Z-matrix of the N, CA and C atoms (Angstrom, degrees):
N
C 1 1.444
C 2 1.529 1 110.09
N 3 1.332 2 117.05 1 -40.75
C 4 1.458 3 119.73 2 179.71
C 5 1.525 4 110.88 3 -66.42
N 6 1.352 5 116.52 4 -33.91
C 7 1.460 6 120.01 5 178.72
C 8 1.521 7 110.73 6 -66.30
N 9 1.334 8 116.79 7 -38.62
C 10 1.459 9 120.54 8 178.32
C 11 1.526 10 110.02 9 -64.83
N 12 1.322 11 117.39 10 -41.84
C 13 1.461 12 120.56 11 178.66
C 14 1.522 13 110.70 12 -63.53
N 15 1.322 14 116.20 13 -39.09
C 16 1.457 15 120.05 14 178.80
C 17 1.525 16 111.24 15 -67.12
N 18 1.336 17 117.27 16 -40.48
C 19 1.457 18 121.28 17 178.44
C 20 1.526 19 111.19 18 -64.45
N 21 1.313 20 116.81 19 -44.33
C 22 1.468 21 120.39 20 177.38
C 23 1.509 22 110.17 21 -61.36
N 24 1.317 23 116.97 22 -43.24
C 25 1.466 24 121.12 23 178.79
C 26 1.523 25 111.01 24 -61.34
N 27 1.325 26 116.82 25 -41.91
C 28 1.463 27 120.55 26 179.39
C 29 1.522 28 111.28 27 -64.50
N 30 1.330 29 117.51 28 -43.62
C 31 1.459 30 120.82 29 178.81
C 32 1.532 31 111.71 30 -62.79
N 33 1.314 32 116.25 31 -41.94
C 34 1.465 33 119.70 32 177.28
C 35 1.523 34 110.24 33 -63.98
N 36 1.324 35 116.83 34 -40.89
C 37 1.462 36 120.74 35 178.86
C 38 1.520 37 111.23 36 -61.56
N 39 1.334 38 117.19 37 -44.09
C 40 1.463 39 120.49 38 179.14
C 41 1.520 40 111.47 39 -64.53
N 42 1.316 41 117.32 40 -38.76
C 43 1.459 42 120.60 41 178.01
C 44 1.527 43 110.32 42 -64.54
N 45 1.313 44 116.59 43 -41.26
C 46 1.471 45 119.97 44 179.85
C 47 1.526 46 110.37 45 -65.58
N 48 1.326 47 117.41 46 -42.82
C 49 1.474 48 119.97 47 178.04
C 50 1.522 49 110.15 48 -60.62
N 51 1.329 50 117.28 49 -42.52
C 52 1.454 51 120.76 50 178.56
C 53 1.513 52 112.20 51 -60.58
N 54 1.312 53 116.55 52 -44.77
C 55 1.468 54 120.59 53 179.74
C 56 1.523 55 110.47 54 -65.52
N 57 1.319 56 117.14 55 -44.62
C 58 1.472 57 120.16 56 -179.54
C 59 1.525 58 110.67 57 -62.02
N 60 1.318 59 117.56 58 -44.32
C 61 1.467 60 119.74 59 179.90
C 62 1.526 61 111.71 60 -67.73
N 63 1.326 62 117.47 61 -35.17
C 64 1.461 63 120.69 62 177.13
C 65 1.526 64 110.65 63 -65.36
N 66 1.336 65 116.30 64 -46.08
C 67 1.469 66 120.18 65 178.69
C 68 1.523 67 110.10 66 -64.33
N 69 1.310 68 118.08 67 -39.46
C 70 1.465 69 121.04 68 178.91
C 71 1.526 70 110.17 69 -62.96
N 72 1.315 71 116.39 70 -38.48
C 73 1.458 72 120.13 71 179.09
C 74 1.528 73 110.79 72 -66.48
N 75 1.323 74 117.10 73 -34.17
C 76 1.471 75 119.82 74 178.10
C 77 1.522 76 111.41 75 -64.51
N 78 1.334 77 116.45 76 -38.69
C 79 1.451 78 120.25 77 -177.67
C 80 1.525 79 113.74 78 -87.39
N 81 1.308 80 116.25 79 -11.35
C 82 1.461 81 120.34 80 179.50
C 83 1.528 82 109.28 81 -67.19
N 84 1.310 83 115.89 82 133.16
C 85 1.460 84 119.09 83 177.87
C 86 1.516 85 108.81 84 -72.07
N 87 1.316 86 115.33 85 130.86
C 88 1.459 87 120.60 86 -178.06
C 89 1.525 88 109.74 87 -83.28
N 90 1.307 89 115.40 88 145.30
C 91 1.456 90 120.12 89 175.13
C 92 1.515 91 108.98 90 -72.56
N 93 1.278 92 115.43 91 143.45
C 94 1.458 93 119.59 92 178.37
C 95 1.520 94 108.93 93 -80.95
N 96 1.316 95 115.70 94 141.74
C 97 1.460 96 119.02 95 176.31
C 98 1.529 97 108.42 96 -115.87
N 99 1.300 98 114.89 97 142.43
C 100 1.458 99 121.09 98 -176.61
C 101 1.517 100 109.43 99 -125.12
N 102 1.297 101 115.34 100 148.32
C 103 1.468 102 119.95 101 172.92
C 104 1.522 103 109.07 102 -81.65
N 105 1.300 104 115.56 103 165.91
C 106 1.465 105 120.54 104 179.84
C 107 1.523 106 111.08 105 -60.92
N 108 1.308 107 116.31 106 -39.12
C 109 1.465 108 119.87 107 -179.23
C 110 1.528 109 111.13 108 -65.01
N 111 1.346 110 116.56 109 -40.67
C 112 1.473 111 120.18 110 -179.74
C 113 1.530 112 110.13 111 -65.83
N 114 1.322 113 116.63 112 -41.78
C 115 1.463 114 119.60 113 179.36
C 116 1.531 115 111.10 114 -66.66
N 117 1.302 116 117.38 115 -35.99
C 118 1.465 117 120.81 116 179.65
C 119 1.524 118 111.09 117 -66.24
N 120 1.338 119 116.32 118 -28.78
C 121 1.462 120 120.06 119 -178.01
C 122 1.525 121 112.11 120 -81.28
N 123 1.333 122 117.90 121 -12.79
C 124 1.465 123 120.61 122 -177.61
C 125 1.524 124 110.61 123 -85.22
N 126 1.317 125 113.92 124 151.70
C 127 1.462 126 118.62 125 177.03
C 128 1.524 127 109.23 126 -81.86
N 129 1.320 128 114.99 127 170.43
C 130 1.462 129 121.43 128 -179.31
C 131 1.528 130 110.79 129 -61.37
N 132 1.317 131 118.39 130 -41.32
C 133 1.471 132 122.73 131 -179.37
C 134 1.535 133 111.14 132 -66.01
N 135 1.340 134 116.14 133 -38.90
C 136 1.465 135 119.83 134 179.44
C 137 1.534 136 110.75 135 -67.73
N 138 1.332 137 117.39 136 -39.00
C 139 1.466 138 121.15 137 176.72
C 140 1.534 139 111.41 138 -62.30
N 141 1.319 140 115.51 139 -43.34
C 142 1.470 141 120.19 140 178.55
C 143 1.522 142 110.12 141 -63.67
N 144 1.325 143 117.21 142 -40.85
C 145 1.466 144 121.11 143 179.12
C 146 1.533 145 111.07 144 -63.06
N 147 1.337 146 117.59 145 -41.07
C 148 1.468 147 121.62 146 179.18
C 149 1.521 148 110.14 147 -65.37
N 150 1.325 149 116.45 148 -44.35
C 151 1.474 150 120.41 149 179.84
C 152 1.525 151 110.32 150 -62.23
N 153 1.327 152 117.40 151 -44.97
C 154 1.469 153 120.91 152 179.71
C 155 1.525 154 111.92 153 -64.60
N 156 1.327 155 117.69 154 -39.35
C 157 1.466 156 119.93 155 -179.62
C 158 1.531 157 110.78 156 -68.43
N 159 1.351 158 117.03 157 -36.62
C 160 1.465 159 120.01 158 176.81
C 161 1.528 160 111.02 159 -66.52
N 162 1.329 161 116.58 160 -39.61
C 163 1.463 162 119.76 161 177.79
C 164 1.525 163 110.76 162 -65.93
N 165 1.322 164 117.29 163 -39.16
C 166 1.465 165 120.87 164 178.60
C 167 1.524 166 110.37 165 -65.59
N 168 1.339 167 117.21 166 -38.83
C 169 1.466 168 120.62 167 177.56
C 170 1.525 169 110.83 168 -61.93
N 171 1.323 170 117.83 169 -41.68
C 172 1.460 171 121.59 170 -179.36
C 173 1.519 172 111.61 171 -64.03
N 174 1.335 173 117.11 172 -39.40
C 175 1.462 174 120.78 173 -175.64
C 176 1.525 175 112.57 174 -78.48
N 177 1.324 176 118.06 175 -32.29
C 178 1.460 177 119.17 176 -173.59
C 179 1.518 178 112.09 177 -112.94
N 180 1.291 179 118.61 178 16.66
C 181 1.458 180 121.02 179 -177.17
C 182 1.516 181 112.26 180 -71.66
N 183 1.316 182 113.89 181 164.14
C 184 1.454 183 121.17 182 179.47
C 185 1.526 184 111.70 183 -64.29
N 186 1.323 185 117.24 184 -29.05
C 187 1.462 186 122.30 185 -178.03
C 188 1.515 187 113.74 186 -60.72
N 189 1.340 188 116.59 187 -26.03
C 190 1.456 189 120.68 188 -179.88
C 191 1.523 190 111.85 189 -64.47
N 192 1.347 191 116.77 190 -29.73
C 193 1.461 192 120.78 191 -177.30
C 194 1.523 193 113.01 192 -101.91
N 195 1.325 194 116.86 193 -14.05
C 196 1.457 195 119.76 194 -174.37
C 197 1.524 196 112.32 195 -69.37
N 198 1.314 197 118.23 196 -44.46
C 199 1.456 198 118.92 197 -175.49
C 200 1.533 199 112.36 198 -62.72
N 201 1.337 200 119.69 199 -50.24
C 202 1.477 201 117.68 200 177.46
C 203 1.528 202 112.27 201 -62.48
N 204 1.323 203 116.43 202 -37.29
C 205 1.460 204 119.87 203 178.81
C 206 1.532 205 110.08 204 -65.51
N 207 1.334 206 116.56 205 -41.94
C 208 1.470 207 120.59 206 179.33
C 209 1.524 208 110.70 207 -63.08
N 210 1.309 209 117.20 208 -40.26
C 211 1.468 210 120.70 209 179.53
C 212 1.530 211 110.48 210 -63.02
N 213 1.322 212 116.89 211 -44.42
C 214 1.468 213 120.63 212 179.81
C 215 1.525 214 110.26 213 -65.32
N 216 1.326 215 117.07 214 -46.71
C 217 1.462 216 120.88 215 -178.88
C 218 1.526 217 110.79 216 -62.25
N 219 1.316 218 116.63 217 -45.62
C 220 1.462 219 120.33 218 180.00
C 221 1.520 220 110.87 219 -64.47
N 222 1.302 221 117.78 220 -40.59
C 223 1.462 222 120.30 221 177.94
C 224 1.516 223 112.31 222 -61.25
N 225 1.319 224 116.34 223 -45.90
C 226 1.471 225 120.44 224 180.00
C 227 1.528 226 110.29 225 -65.87
N 228 1.328 227 116.80 226 -46.33
C 229 1.465 228 119.69 227 -178.63
C 230 1.524 229 112.30 228 -65.53
N 231 1.327 230 117.39 229 -40.83
C 232 1.470 231 118.40 230 179.99
C 233 1.528 232 110.85 231 -67.97
N 234 1.318 233 117.51 232 -35.79
C 235 1.464 234 119.85 233 176.23
C 236 1.524 235 111.03 234 -64.66
N 237 1.323 236 116.18 235 -42.40
C 238 1.457 237 120.80 236 178.91
C 239 1.526 238 111.10 237 -64.34
N 240 1.315 239 116.57 238 -45.04
C 241 1.468 240 120.35 239 -179.99
C 242 1.526 241 110.51 240 -63.42
N 243 1.320 242 117.41 241 -44.19
C 244 1.464 243 120.61 242 178.76
C 245 1.517 244 110.92 243 -60.93
N 246 1.312 245 116.84 244 -44.18
C 247 1.465 246 120.90 245 179.24
C 248 1.530 247 110.73 246 -61.14
N 249 1.337 248 116.54 247 -46.65
C 250 1.460 249 119.61 248 -178.31
C 251 1.526 250 111.98 249 -65.05
N 252 1.325 251 116.85 250 -39.96
C 253 1.462 252 119.81 251 179.55
C 254 1.524 253 110.37 252 -66.47
N 255 1.318 254 117.08 253 -46.07
C 256 1.465 255 119.63 254 -179.79
C 257 1.523 256 111.35 255 -64.82
N 258 1.330 257 116.55 256 -37.71
C 259 1.455 258 120.50 257 179.86
C 260 1.527 259 110.92 258 -67.09
N 261 1.317 260 116.02 259 -39.11
C 262 1.456 261 120.01 260 -177.24
C 263 1.529 262 111.48 261 -71.81
N 264 1.332 263 116.72 262 -39.64
C 265 1.448 264 119.86 263 -173.96
C 266 1.520 265 114.44 264 -98.75
N 267 1.307 266 118.52 265 2.79
C 268 1.457 267 118.53 266 179.19
C 269 1.528 268 109.72 267 -79.96
N 270 1.310 269 114.85 268 137.17
C 271 1.459 270 120.42 269 -178.41
C 272 1.518 271 109.72 270 -75.47
N 273 1.290 272 115.25 271 145.92
C 274 1.456 273 121.35 272 176.79
C 275 1.525 274 108.73 273 -112.10
N 276 1.300 275 115.41 274 156.61
C 277 1.462 276 121.30 275 -177.59
C 278 1.529 277 110.75 276 -56.18
N 279 1.332 278 117.17 277 -43.72
C 280 1.460 279 121.27 278 -178.03
C 281 1.530 280 111.18 279 -64.96
N 282 1.350 281 116.71 280 -36.44
C 283 1.462 282 120.80 281 179.56
C 284 1.534 283 110.48 282 -64.22
N 285 1.320 284 115.85 283 -44.64
C 286 1.466 285 120.10 284 -178.86
C 287 1.521 286 110.08 285 -67.58
N 288 1.325 287 117.65 286 -45.18
C 289 1.462 288 120.45 287 -178.62
C 290 1.524 289 111.63 288 -63.76
N 291 1.315 290 117.15 289 -31.79
C 292 1.460 291 121.04 290 179.68
C 293 1.525 292 113.27 291 -67.03
N 294 1.327 293 117.23 292 -19.79
C 295 1.464 294 121.51 293 -179.41
C 296 1.519 295 113.23 294 -91.57
N 297 1.326 296 117.02 295 -1.76
C 298 1.465 297 120.80 296 -174.19
C 299 1.522 298 112.02 297 -105.19
N 300 1.335 299 114.62 298 159.20
C 301 1.463 300 120.67 299 173.66
C 302 1.533 301 108.28 300 -73.87
N 303 1.326 302 117.50 301 160.03
C 304 1.479 303 120.21 302 -176.56
C 305 1.525 304 114.24 303 -56.03
N 306 1.335 305 117.53 304 -40.67
C 307 1.467 306 119.79 305 -179.89
C 308 1.529 307 111.15 306 -66.76
N 309 1.313 308 115.85 307 -40.67
C 310 1.468 309 119.78 308 178.07
C 311 1.530 310 110.24 309 -65.08
N 312 1.312 311 115.52 310 -41.06
C 313 1.463 312 121.09 311 179.66
C 314 1.525 313 110.42 312 -61.17
N 315 1.335 314 115.98 313 -43.72
C 316 1.468 315 120.52 314 -179.40
C 317 1.533 316 110.83 315 -61.52
N 318 1.325 317 116.37 316 -44.16
C 319 1.469 318 120.54 317 -178.75
C 320 1.527 319 110.83 318 -66.24
N 321 1.331 320 117.47 319 -43.03
C 322 1.471 321 119.60 320 179.48
C 323 1.526 322 112.03 321 -67.22
N 324 1.324 323 117.41 322 -34.18
C 325 1.463 324 119.55 323 176.53
C 326 1.527 325 110.98 324 -65.56
N 327 1.327 326 116.37 325 -39.21
C 328 1.471 327 119.90 326 176.96
C 329 1.525 328 110.02 327 -65.23
N 330 1.334 329 116.77 328 -44.24
C 331 1.469 330 119.97 329 177.56
C 332 1.530 331 110.85 330 -59.10
N 333 1.312 332 116.83 331 -40.37
C 334 1.469 333 120.58 332 179.50
C 335 1.528 334 110.65 333 -65.21
N 336 1.330 335 116.84 334 -41.43
C 337 1.466 336 120.42 335 179.11
C 338 1.521 337 112.05 336 -65.43
N 339 1.325 338 117.04 337 -29.90
C 340 1.458 339 122.00 338 -178.05
C 341 1.527 340 112.71 339 -91.96
N 342 1.323 341 117.97 340 9.53
C 343 1.459 342 120.92 341 177.04
C 344 1.518 343 114.41 342 86.49
N 345 1.328 344 117.27 343 13.39
C 346 1.459 345 120.27 344 175.85
C 347 1.509 346 115.11 345 97.14
N 348 1.324 347 118.42 346 -2.77
C 349 1.465 348 120.96 347 -178.01
C 350 1.527 349 109.41 348 -146.90
N 351 1.335 350 116.43 349 134.13
C 352 1.465 351 120.77 350 179.82
C 353 1.535 352 108.46 351 -156.72
N 354 1.325 353 116.43 352 153.94
C 355 1.463 354 120.50 353 175.76
C 356 1.530 355 108.75 354 -74.27
N 357 1.323 356 115.74 355 146.82
C 358 1.468 357 119.64 356 -174.31
C 359 1.526 358 111.47 357 -63.89
N 360 1.323 359 118.65 358 -39.18
C 361 1.461 360 119.83 359 -179.38
C 362 1.527 361 111.46 360 -67.51
N 363 1.349 362 117.21 361 -31.05
C 364 1.465 363 119.95 362 174.94
C 365 1.525 364 110.60 363 -69.50
N 366 1.325 365 115.90 364 -34.41
C 367 1.460 366 121.61 365 178.31
C 368 1.527 367 110.10 366 -64.50
N 369 1.325 368 116.54 367 -38.34
C 370 1.466 369 121.06 368 177.46
C 371 1.521 370 109.52 369 -62.58
N 372 1.329 371 116.14 370 -45.11
C 373 1.466 372 120.16 371 -177.83
C 374 1.528 373 111.42 372 -67.43
N 375 1.321 374 117.31 373 -42.53
C 376 1.468 375 120.71 374 -177.11
C 377 1.529 376 112.63 375 -72.08
N 378 1.316 377 117.11 376 -33.42
C 379 1.467 378 119.90 377 -176.38
C 380 1.522 379 112.71 378 -83.06
N 381 1.356 380 116.12 379 -17.97
C 382 1.469 381 122.05 380 -177.01
C 383 1.527 382 111.77 381 61.30
N 384 1.352 383 115.51 382 26.22
C 385 1.458 384 121.54 383 172.86
C 386 1.524 385 107.13 384 -103.50
N 387 1.334 386 117.50 385 157.53
C 388 1.467 387 117.75 386 179.78
C 389 1.530 388 110.41 387 -75.60
N 390 1.357 389 115.52 388 165.32
C 391 1.466 390 121.31 389 -174.89
C 392 1.516 391 112.27 390 -60.34
N 393 1.301 392 117.71 391 -38.94
C 394 1.466 393 121.67 392 -177.31
C 395 1.537 394 109.73 393 -67.18
N 396 1.324 395 116.17 394 -44.02
C 397 1.470 396 120.16 395 -179.44
C 398 1.533 397 110.41 396 -63.53
N 399 1.323 398 117.26 397 -43.87
C 400 1.467 399 120.96 398 178.66
C 401 1.522 400 109.95 399 -62.91
N 402 1.325 401 116.90 400 -43.41
C 403 1.467 402 120.95 401 179.22
C 404 1.538 403 110.78 402 -59.63
N 405 1.337 404 117.21 403 -45.67
C 406 1.476 405 120.93 404 -179.93
C 407 1.528 406 111.85 405 -64.59
N 408 1.306 407 115.90 406 -43.24
C 409 1.476 408 119.55 407 179.66
C 410 1.525 409 109.85 408 -64.28
N 411 1.324 410 117.29 409 -42.64
C 412 1.466 411 120.64 410 179.59
C 413 1.528 412 111.63 411 -64.85
N 414 1.316 413 117.27 412 -40.33
C 415 1.467 414 119.84 413 177.77
C 416 1.530 415 110.51 414 -62.77
N 417 1.330 416 116.36 415 -40.30
C 418 1.469 417 120.51 416 178.34
C 419 1.534 418 110.41 417 -65.17
N 420 1.331 419 116.86 418 -43.37
C 421 1.470 420 120.77 419 178.33
C 422 1.531 421 111.09 420 -65.89
N 423 1.336 422 115.53 421 -34.54
C 424 1.464 423 119.31 422 178.37
C 425 1.529 424 110.63 423 -68.90
N 426 1.313 425 117.89 424 -39.76
C 427 1.462 426 121.10 425 178.08
C 428 1.527 427 111.09 426 -64.82
N 429 1.323 428 117.03 427 -32.11
C 430 1.467 429 121.20 428 179.22
C 431 1.529 430 111.23 429 -86.47
N 432 1.327 431 116.82 430 6.32
C 433 1.471 432 123.52 431 174.49
C 434 1.534 433 112.87 432 64.63
N 435 1.333 434 116.01 433 36.12
C 436 1.462 435 120.81 434 178.21
C 437 1.521 436 110.59 435 -99.21
N 438 1.333 437 116.01 436 -40.37
C 439 1.467 438 120.35 437 178.57
C 440 1.520 439 109.27 438 -123.28
N 441 1.330 440 113.77 439 165.24
C 442 1.461 441 121.74 440 176.46
C 443 1.524 442 107.20 441 -126.14
N 444 1.317 443 116.61 442 130.85
C 445 1.464 444 121.51 443 178.60
C 446 1.521 445 107.65 444 -105.17
N 447 1.334 446 115.19 445 118.05
C 448 1.460 447 121.35 446 -175.68
C 449 1.528 448 108.61 447 -112.10
N 450 1.342 449 117.26 448 116.29
C 451 1.470 450 118.86 449 176.24
C 452 1.537 451 110.13 450 -66.90
N 453 1.322 452 115.70 451 133.21
C 454 1.467 453 120.84 452 179.43
C 455 1.527 454 108.30 453 -137.58
N 456 1.310 455 115.66 454 78.19
C 457 1.472 456 119.52 455 179.93
C 458 1.517 457 110.47 456 75.21
N 459 1.345 458 116.04 457 -119.26
C 460 1.464 459 121.06 458 -175.87
C 461 1.519 460 112.99 459 -90.80
N 462 1.293 461 117.90 460 0.27
C 463 1.470 462 120.65 461 178.98
C 464 1.525 463 109.64 462 -139.53
N 465 1.312 464 115.37 463 169.24
C 466 1.470 465 121.83 464 178.11
C 467 1.515 466 110.30 465 -110.17
N 468 1.327 467 114.88 466 146.92
C 469 1.461 468 120.11 467 172.36
C 470 1.525 469 106.82 468 -105.93
N 471 1.311 470 115.24 469 130.19
C 472 1.465 471 121.04 470 179.92
C 473 1.520 472 107.62 471 -104.61
N 474 1.337 473 115.59 472 126.15
C 475 1.469 474 120.48 473 -179.44
C 476 1.512 475 109.76 474 -127.53
N 477 1.339 476 115.06 475 143.61
C 478 1.464 477 119.91 476 170.90
C 479 1.517 478 108.26 477 -72.36
N 480 1.331 479 117.39 478 139.56
C 481 1.466 480 120.62 479 175.96
C 482 1.521 481 108.58 480 -72.48
N 483 1.326 482 115.91 481 161.82
C 484 1.462 483 122.30 482 -169.17
C 485 1.531 484 115.55 483 -51.99
N 486 1.334 485 121.62 484 -52.09
C 487 1.468 486 117.15 485 -177.38
C 488 1.541 487 111.84 486 -61.98
N 489 1.312 488 116.90 487 -36.07
C 490 1.464 489 120.15 488 -179.39
C 491 1.524 490 110.77 489 -77.06
N 492 1.320 491 117.09 490 -29.23
C 493 1.465 492 120.39 491 176.48
C 494 1.531 493 108.99 492 -61.95
N 495 1.352 494 116.01 493 -42.33
C 496 1.470 495 119.52 494 179.74
C 497 1.532 496 111.60 495 -66.62
N 498 1.317 497 116.89 496 -33.31
C 499 1.465 498 120.01 497 -179.06
C 500 1.522 499 110.93 498 -73.90
N 501 1.328 500 116.69 499 -43.51
C 502 1.453 501 121.02 500 -171.41
C 503 1.523 502 115.31 501 -88.70
N 504 1.323 503 117.82 502 -27.89
C 505 1.480 504 117.95 503 -176.44
C 506 1.498 505 111.74 504 -108.25
């Protein structure tokens, strides 16, 4: 999900840079072009004046400020867009808990209170559910890739998987 938000932000940034550079090109003063005959008809002073005015246009043109300005604008806008997309699409604890059955909700709340990891027998005691019910709920949560059950000798350790660990703890 974060990669999609980053890709969207990058595409928007590129579109903004394109528009800014296009608009800058519209306002950029164009250099005058002369034919050989027109240049031959000009005096030496007029040629020098044209050359100096073209050099002055190059040094003080709008294009000199557009690129740094475009970079700053695109950076700010892409950061804002990324933040808004991530904020809008990030899951919240209440959203996840609302999609679960009461027994699953109880177990995940206990896991969250314990920092995301607890022994299975402690989970049975804290949830006040029987061992079979806790085992079935944990197997269902494990199949849905929400928790991980790690055998540790004579007992199991139940851990929230990474995306859910960030949401709950």
